[in-house]
C-alpha positions in Angstrom: 27.2 95.7 73.9 24.2 97.6 75.2 20.8 96.1 74.8 19.6 98.9 72.5 22.5 98.4 70.1 22.0 94.6 70.2 18.3 94.9 69.4 19.0 97.4 66.6 21.6 95.0 65.1 19.3 92.0 65.5 16.4 93.7 63.9 18.6 94.9 61.0 20.2 91.6 60.4 17.2 89.4 61.0 14.5 91.4 59.1 15.5 94.5 57.1 18.7 93.3 55.5 17.4 89.8 54.6 14.1 91.3 53.4 16.1 93.8 51.3 18.3 91.1 49.9 15.2 88.9 49.2 13.4 91.7 47.4 16.6 92.5 45.4 16.9 88.9 44.6 13.3 88.7 43.5 13.7 91.9 41.5 16.8 90.4 39.8 15.0 87.2 39.1 11.9 89.1 37.8 14.2 91.1 35.5 15.8 87.9 34.3 12.3 86.4 33.5 11.3 89.6 31.9 14.5 89.5 29.7 13.6 86.0 28.7 10.1 87.0 27.8 11.6 90.0 25.8 14.0 87.6 24.1 11.1 85.4 23.1 9.1 88.4 22.0 11.9 89.7 19.9 12.5 86.3 18.3 8.8 86.3 17.5 9.2 89.7 15.9 12.2 88.4 13.9 10.1 85.4 12.6 7.3 87.8 11.6 9.7 90.0 9.7 11.3 87.1 7.9 7.9 85.5 7.2 6.5 88.7 5.7 9.6 89.4 3.6 9.7 85.8 2.4 6.0 86.0 1.5 6.6 89.2 -0.5 9.6 87.8 -2.3 7.7 84.6 -3.0 4.8 86.6 -4.4 7.1 88.6 -6.7 8.7 85.3 -7.9 5.2 83.9 -8.7 4.2 87.1 -10.5 7.4 87.1 -12.6 7.0 83.3 -13.4 3.4 83.9 -14.4 4.5 86.8 -16.6 7.1 84.6 -18.3 4.4 82.0 -19.2 1.7 84.6 -20.1 0.1 84.5 -23.6 1.7 87.9 -24.4 5.2 86.4 -23.9 4.2 83.3 -25.9 2.9 85.5 -28.7 6.3 87.3 -28.7 8.3 84.0 -29.0 8.5 84.1 -32.9 10.2 87.5 -32.7 12.8 86.0 -30.3 13.3 83.0 -32.5 13.9 85.2 -35.6 16.2 87.4 -33.5 18.2 84.4 -32.5 18.7 83.6 -36.2 19.8 87.2 -36.8 16.7 88.2 -38.7 14.0 90.8 -38.1 10.5 89.3 -37.8 8.1 90.8 -40.3 5.7 91.9 -37.5 8.5 92.8 -35.1 7.3 96.4 -34.5 3.7 95.4 -34.0 4.5 92.5 -31.6 7.0 94.7 -29.7 4.4 97.4 -29.3 1.8 94.9 -28.0 4.3 93.5 -25.6 5.3 97.0 -24.4 1.7 97.9 -23.8 1.1 94.7 -21.9 4.1 95.1 -19.7 3.3 98.7 -19.0 -0.2 97.8 -17.9 1.3 94.9 -15.9 3.6 97.3 -14.1 0.7 99.5 -13.1 -1.0 96.5 -11.4 2.3 95.4 -9.8 4.0 98.8 -9.1 7.0 97.4 -7.1 8.5 96.0 -10.3 10.4 99.1 -11.6 12.1 97.7 -14.7 11.1 94.7 -16.9 13.3 93.6 -19.8 13.0 91.0 -22.6 16.4 90.0 -23.9 17.3 88.0 -26.9 19.6 85.0 -26.9 22.6 87.3 -27.1 21.5 89.3 -24.0 20.4 92.4 -26.0 17.4 94.3 -24.8 14.5 94.1 -27.3 11.8 95.3 -24.9 12.3 97.5 -21.9 9.5 98.9 -19.6 10.4 101.1 -16.7 8.1 102.7 -14.2 5.1 101.8 -16.4 6.5 103.4 -19.5 8.1 101.5 -22.4 11.4 102.8 -24.0 11.5 102.9 -27.8 14.2 101.0 -29.8 16.7 103.7 -30.3 19.9 101.6 -30.6 21.3 99.6 -33.5 22.9 96.3 -32.8 25.2 94.2 -34.8 22.2 92.4 -36.2 19.3 93.9 -38.0 17.2 94.0 -34.9 16.7 97.4 -33.2 17.4 97.5 -29.5 15.9 99.3 -26.6 19.3 100.0 -25.0 23.0 99.4 -25.9 24.3 95.9 -26.6 25.4 93.7 -23.8 29.2 93.5 -23.9 29.7 91.3 -20.8 30.5 87.9 -22.3 31.0 86.3 -18.9 27.6 87.2 -17.7 26.0 86.1 -21.1 27.7 82.8 -20.7 26.3 82.4 -17.2 22.8 83.2 -18.5 23.1 80.6 -21.3 23.7 77.9 -18.7 20.6 78.6 -16.8 17.8 76.0 -16.5 14.9 76.7 -18.8 11.7 78.2 -17.3 13.3 78.5 -13.8 13.6 81.8 -12.0 17.1 82.8 -10.7 18.7 86.0 -9.4 21.7 87.9 -10.6 23.2 91.3 -11.0 22.3 92.4 -14.5 25.0 94.6 -15.9 22.4 96.4 -18.1 20.5 97.4 -14.9 23.6 99.3 -13.6 23.4 101.7 -16.5 20.0 103.0 -15.3 21.5 104.5 -12.2 24.2 106.8 -11.0 27.6 105.4 -11.3 29.3 104.3 -8.1 26.1 103.5 -6.2 24.6 100.0 -5.7 21.2 98.6 -6.2 19.6 96.9 -3.1 17.9 94.0 -4.8 19.1 91.6 -7.5 17.3 91.1 -10.8 15.0 88.2 -11.4 16.0 86.3 -14.6 13.8 83.7 -16.3 15.0 81.9 -19.5 12.3 81.9 -22.2 12.0 78.8 -24.4 10.3 77.7 -27.6 8.1 74.6 -28.1 11.2 72.4 -28.1 12.2 73.8 -24.7 15.2 75.5 -26.2 16.2 78.9 -24.8 15.3 81.7 -27.1 15.6 84.7 -24.8 15.3 86.0 -21.2 12.8 87.9 -19.1 14.3 90.0 -16.4 12.6 92.1 -13.7 13.8 94.1 -10.8 11.8 94.9 -7.7 12.2 98.5 -6.4 11.9 97.5 -2.8 8.9 99.7 -1.8 6.9 96.8 -0.6 9.7 95.6 1.6 10.1 99.1 3.1 6.4 99.2 3.8 6.5 95.8 5.5 9.4 96.8 7.7 7.8 100.1 8.7 4.3 98.9 9.3 5.0 95.6 11.2 4.3 95.9 14.9 7.5 96.4 16.9 7.7 95.8 20.6 10.1 97.6 23.0 11.0 100.3 20.4 13.1 97.9 18.4 15.3 99.3 15.5 15.8 97.2 12.4 19.0 96.9 10.3 19.3 94.6 7.3 22.7 93.9 5.8 23.8 91.9 2.8 26.4 89.1 3.5 28.2 88.6 0.2 31.8 87.4 0.9 32.5 86.9 -2.8 31.8 90.6 -3.5 33.8 92.8 -1.1 32.0 95.9 -2.5 28.6 94.6 -1.3 29.7 92.5 1.7 28.3 94.2 4.8 26.3 96.8 2.8 23.3 98.2 4.6 20.1 97.5 2.6 17.7 98.9 5.3 18.6 100.8 8.5 16.5 102.7 11.0 19.7 104.1 12.5 21.0 105.5 9.1 17.6 106.1 7.5 18.3 103.8 4.6 15.5 102.1 2.6 15.4 99.3 0.1 14.1 101.5 -2.7 17.2 103.7 -2.6 20.6 103.5 -4.3 23.2 102.7 -1.7 26.7 104.0 -1.2 29.2 101.1 -1.1 30.7 102.5 2.1 27.3 102.3 3.9 28.5 99.2 5.8 27.2 97.6 9.0 30.7 97.2 10.4 31.0 101.0 10.5 28.2 101.3 13.1 28.8 98.2 15.2 31.9 97.1 17.0 34.2 94.6 15.4 33.4 91.8 17.9 29.8 91.8 16.8 30.6 91.9 13.1 33.0 88.9 13.6 30.4 87.0 15.6 27.7 87.7 13.0 29.8 86.3 10.2 30.7 83.1 12.0 27.4 82.4 13.7 24.4 83.5 11.7 21.9 83.2 14.6 22.3 84.6 18.1 22.4 87.8 20.2 25.1 90.2 21.5 25.2 92.7 24.3 27.3 95.8 23.8 28.2 97.0 27.3 29.6 100.4 26.3 26.4 101.8 24.8 24.1 99.4 26.6 22.6 98.0 23.4 21.4 94.4 22.8 21.5 93.0 19.3 19.5 90.1 18.0 20.4 88.7 14.5 19.3 86.0 12.2 20.3 85.0 8.6 17.8 85.0 5.8 18.3 83.7 2.2 16.2 85.8 -0.2 17.8 84.4 -3.4 17.2 80.8 -4.2 20.3 80.3 -6.4 22.7 82.6 -4.7 25.0 82.1 -1.7 24.2 85.8 -0.9 22.2 86.2 2.3 20.7 89.0 4.4 21.4 89.4 8.1 18.3 90.9 9.9 19.5 92.7 13.0 17.2 94.0 15.7 18.6 96.5 18.2 17.2 96.9 21.7 18.0 99.7 24.1 19.0 97.8 27.3 18.6 100.9 29.5 15.0 101.2 28.3 14.4 97.6 29.3 16.1 97.9 32.7 14.6 101.3 33.7 11.5 99.9 35.6 13.6 97.5 37.6 16.2 100.2 38.3 13.4 102.4 39.7 12.3 99.5 41.9 15.8 99.1 43.3 16.2 102.8 44.0 12.8 102.8 45.9 13.8 99.7 47.8 17.1 101.2 49.0 15.2 104.3 50.1 12.8 102.1 52.0 15.6 100.1 53.6 17.2 103.4 54.8 13.9 104.6 56.3 13.3 101.2 57.9 16.8 101.3 59.5 16.0 104.7 61.1 12.6 103.5 62.4 14.2 100.3 63.7 16.7 102.4 65.7 13.9 104.4 67.3 11.9 101.3 68.1 15.0 99.5 69.5 15.6 102.4 71.9 12.0 102.2 73.1 12.0 98.4 73.3 15.2 98.3 75.3 13.7 100.4 78.0 10.6 98.3 78.0 12.4 95.0 78.2 15.5 95.7 80.3 13.7 96.3 83.7 11.7 93.0 83.7 14.8 91.1 82.7 16.8 92.4 85.7 13.9 91.4 88.0 13.8 88.0 86.5 17.5 87.5 86.9 17.2 88.2 90.6 14.4 85.6 90.8 16.7 83.0 89.2 19.5 83.7 91.7 17.1 83.4 94.6 15.7 80.1 93.2 19.3 78.8 92.8 19.8 79.6 96.5 17.0 77.3 97.4 13.9 79.5 97.5 11.6 77.0 95.6 8.5 79.1 96.3 9.7 81.6 93.6 8.8 79.1 90.9 5.1 80.0 91.5 5.7 83.6 90.4 4.8 84.7 86.9 5.9 87.6 84.8 3.9 89.6 82.3 5.1 91.7 79.4 6.5 91.0 76.0 6.1 87.5 74.5 9.8 86.8 74.9 9.5 87.5 78.7 6.5 85.2 79.0 8.4 82.6 77.0 11.3 83.0 79.4 8.9 82.6 82.3 7.6 79.4 80.8 11.1 78.2 80.3 11.9 78.9 84.0 8.9 76.9 85.1 9.9 74.1 82.7 13.4 74.2 84.2 12.0 73.9 87.8 9.7 71.0 86.8 12.5 69.3 84.9 14.9 69.5 87.9 12.2 68.0 90.1 11.4 65.3 87.5 15.2 64.5 87.3 15.3 64.2 91.1 12.4 61.8 91.0 14.0 59.8 88.2 17.2 59.7 90.1 15.4 58.3 93.2 13.7 55.7 91.0 17.0 54.7 89.4 18.5 54.2 92.8 15.5 52.1 93.8 15.9 50.0 90.7 19.6 49.6 91.4 18.8 48.4 94.9 16.1 46.1 93.4 18.6 44.6 90.9 21.1 44.1 93.6 18.5 42.4 95.7 17.5 40.2 92.8 21.1 39.3 92.1 21.7 38.3 95.8 18.4 36.4 95.9 19.5 34.6 92.7 22.8 33.6 94.1 21.2 32.4 97.4 18.5 30.6 95.4 21.0 28.8 93.3 22.9 27.6 96.4 19.7 26.5 98.2 18.4 24.8 95.1 21.5 22.7 94.7 21.4 21.7 98.3 17.7 20.8 98.3 17.6 19.0 95.0 19.6 16.0 96.1 17.4 15.2 99.2 14.3 15.6 97.0 15.7 13.1 94.5 16.3 10.7 97.4 12.8 11.1 98.8 11.4 10.3 95.3 13.6 7.2 95.1 12.5 6.1 98.5 8.8 6.4 97.6 9.4 4.1 94.6 11.3 1.6 96.8 8.5 1.6 99.4 5.9 0.9 96.8 8.0 -1.8 95.3 9.0 -3.5 98.6 5.6 -3.3 100.2 3.2 -5.3 98.0 0.3 -5.3 100.5 -0.3 -1.6 100.9 -3.4 -0.4 102.5 -5.3 2.4 100.7 -4.5 4.7 103.5 -0.8 4.0 103.2 -0.8 4.3 99.4 -2.5 7.7 99.6 0.2 8.8 102.1 2.9 7.6 99.7 1.3 9.4 96.7 1.0 12.6 98.7 4.6 12.3 99.7 5.6 11.8 96.0 3.4 14.8 94.9 4.8 17.1 97.5 8.4 16.0 96.5 7.6 16.7 92.8 6.2 20.1 93.7 9.3 21.0 95.7 11.4 19.7 92.7 9.5 22.1 90.4 10.1 25.0 92.7 13.8 24.1 92.9 13.9 23.9 89.0 12.3 27.3 88.7 14.8 28.7 91.3 17.7 27.2 89.3 16.4 28.6 86.0 16.0 32.0 87.6 19.6 31.9 88.9 21.2 30.5 85.7 19.6 33.0 83.2 20.6 30.7 80.3 21.4 32.8 77.1 19.0 32.3 74.2 19.7 30.1 71.2 18.5 32.2 68.2 16.5 30.6 65.4 14.0 32.0 62.9 10.4 30.8 63.2 6.9 31.8 62.0 5.0 33.8 64.7 1.5 32.7 63.7 2.4 29.0 63.8 4.3 29.5 67.1 1.3 31.3 68.7 -1.1 28.5 67.6 1.2 25.9 69.0 1.4 27.7 72.4 -2.4 27.9 72.6 -2.6 24.2 72.1 -0.3 23.7 75.2 -2.6 25.8 77.4 -5.9 24.3 76.1 -6.3 21.9 79.0 -5.8 24.8 81.5 -8.4 27.0 79.7 -10.9 24.1 79.5 -10.3 23.4 83.2 -11.1 27.0 84.1 -13.9 27.3 81.4 -12.0 30.2 79.8 -12.1 30.8 76.0 -9.0 31.7 74.0 -8.9 34.0 70.9 -6.0 34.8 68.5 -5.6 37.9 66.3 -2.6 37.8 64.0 -3.3 38.4 60.3 0.3 39.1 59.2 3.1 36.8 58.0 5.8 37.6 60.6 9.2 35.9 61.0 10.9 36.3 64.4 14.5 35.5 65.3 14.8 34.3 68.9 15.0 31.3 71.3 11.7 29.6 70.4 11.5 27.4 73.6 12.5 30.2 76.0 10.0 32.7 74.4 7.3 30.0 74.5 8.0 29.6 78.2 7.4 33.3 78.6 4.2 33.2 76.6 3.0 30.1 78.5 3.5 31.9 81.8 1.6 34.9 80.6 -1.3 32.8 79.2 -1.5 30.7 82.4 -1.6 33.8 84.6 -4.3 35.3 82.4 -6.4 32.1 82.5 -6.0 31.8 86.3 -7.0 35.5 86.7 -10.1 35.2 84.5 -13.6 34.3 85.6 -15.7 31.5 84.1 -16.8 32.0 80.5 -14.5 35.1 80.0 -12.1 35.4 77.0 -8.3 35.7 77.1 -7.2 37.5 73.9 -3.8 36.9 72.3 -2.7 39.3 69.5 0.5 40.0 67.6 1.5 42.8 65.2 4.5 44.5 63.7 5.3 48.0 65.0 7.9 50.6 64.2 11.7 50.0 64.3 11.4 46.3 63.1 9.7 45.1 66.3 6.8 42.8 67.2 4.2 43.5 69.9 2.5 40.5 71.6 -0.3 41.2 74.0 -2.1 38.8 76.3 -5.3 40.5 77.5 -7.7 39.2 80.2 -10.8 40.6 81.8 -9.9 39.7 85.4 -9.6 41.8 88.5 -6.3 43.5 87.4 -3.3 44.3 89.5 -3.6 46.1 92.8 -1.6 49.4 93.0 0.3 48.3 96.0 1.4 45.1 94.2 2.4 46.8 90.9 6.0 47.5 91.9 6.5 43.9 93.2 5.1 41.8 90.4 8.5 40.9 89.0 10.1 40.2 92.4 11.2 36.6 92.8 8.8 34.5 95.0 6.1 37.2 95.0 2.7 35.8 94.1 -0.9 36.6 94.8 -2.0 33.0 94.1 -3.0 30.6 96.9 -0.3 28.3 98.3 0.4 25.5 95.9 -0.7 27.3 92.7 2.6 29.2 92.0 6.1 29.7 93.1 6.3 33.5 92.3 9.2 32.9 89.9 7.2 32.8 86.5 7.3 36.5 85.8 10.8 37.0 87.1 12.1 34.2 84.8 10.0 35.7 81.9 11.4 39.1 82.5 15.0 37.7 82.4 14.3 35.9 79.1 12.7 38.9 77.4 15.6 41.2 78.5 18.1 38.7 77.2 16.3 39.1 73.8 16.7 42.9 74.2 13.0 43.3 74.6 10.5 44.8 77.0 8.0 43.0 79.3 5.4 45.1 81.1 1.9 44.7 82.7 -0.7 47.4 82.3 -4.4 47.7 83.3 -6.8 47.7 80.4 -10.2 49.3 79.9 -12.0 46.1 80.9 -10.6 46.2 84.4 -8.2 43.3 83.6 -4.5 43.2 82.7 -2.6 43.5 79.4 0.7 41.6 79.5 2.7 43.3 76.7 5.9 41.8 75.3 7.9 43.8 72.7 10.7 42.0 70.9 13.1 42.9 68.0 12.3 40.9 64.9 16.0 40.2 64.3 18.9 39.3 66.6 20.6 42.3 68.0 
């Protein structure tokens, strides 16, 4: 694949396409959040609609209840009592006129109540006021009481009214009310019915009132609507198939509450069957109609306290209207991606010419360096950031190769050193065993000479003591050689580090006093260490004694311990002496190497200490410190490996 094509593909895959996908994803997520906000907003609109309608219906119920308990109705009670007994009250016409005038005036103050009736105990209309005008008593009933409209002949409905609780408002479909309107058409709202009682709380008649629905229409048309919502309100009345699903209010069909409704104006005629089924089974939710891209939100509302009849309030949202801004963003984004692809192709062609020539030159340099021309690593290349990075990588490669070569040389040197130490150890072990027996004999002979020569001169006794001292010194050297050769494995136990450090300081106190050197300890942690307590103490003793011997009078040897990473402990013995010479640094752990005067050391202390620490899977190293002295650093794992 040519460089130009590669760059174009990389730019497209690495920038434009991911950026386009990212923006599309962000747009989709933003649209999702917007839909959630719209859902919440529409639910809020739904609550406002229900709240306002419920407030209006509650207000009408309170008005009708106050009308039932008004003085005018109480003054009319004797007329109802006489009518219940089948007699005409002497002041029937005067009282009826007063009540008609009162109800007519009342309707003018509450215009939404289009028809108010006062019925006797048999359900016959004694007083009827409609649209602010009272209707005269033109009908004769079976009793002597004149009626404002024909007698009620629905015995089942009358029986239902007689069972109503006194002074409590209920709703029902009043058969008399149907006669006021064109046959075959339905009223939107039920009649309010309040049983009227006498002083003994016995039912003597009924007050009925029907709201026209103008106020509900006004509420639905004036309430603020977001997102151009359309409202449909449908009656859910499974017991009455004629009214079940009937539209009471519809923005789609231009239907209002204050109109008479055709029975076939049903919601299921304008929505699909799946939504109608869902609405009947689940009275709260939402539905998306993919065919016409409409989203429906619905909620059930119970307007009548004593009826199982309910209203379903349905809000319809045009989904295309909601998605239009995001669709425009997507279209613009795709156009941008196309333009960006064209520009990237042009830039790729220009960039390929700019980059290809330096790369070819650089490849020749690499080949020449591989052939052994190490001077080429001093060359540098200018140009694009990538070429400069490649140049840095080349120099890093050259330095790494040289570092690896140095490390290889050091590793070979270490292998030789270890082989030398191993051979010295084997030789030392053999020599130690051979020398140890004669030394024991010399010591025995010194004891025998002292015992068998009672009259020793001072001069002879000093010679014997010197002989014994030199034999003991040789024995100690042999013991160190044998310990170095054996490399005895550690016996692990757990011990407290602070206690162990203090104990070790006590062991070297005489040496520190002898050299007038002060000792200090810094360990403020409770640390438990698993290891060979005696062997590690031998290491620490060697380090402390070396530090004391390297220190000047009145100087301080500092001993510190602390936990470090990876469950390890770091122990430092720090002095302020002369430090380690550079030429001696690589030989300090060699057996028999020492900078002390003859008789002060065998040169095996650090070698043995190194072996003990390595057996514990630790590290022992000596470094120069800022005071010019030496830090002996021992790093050990806290737990057995």
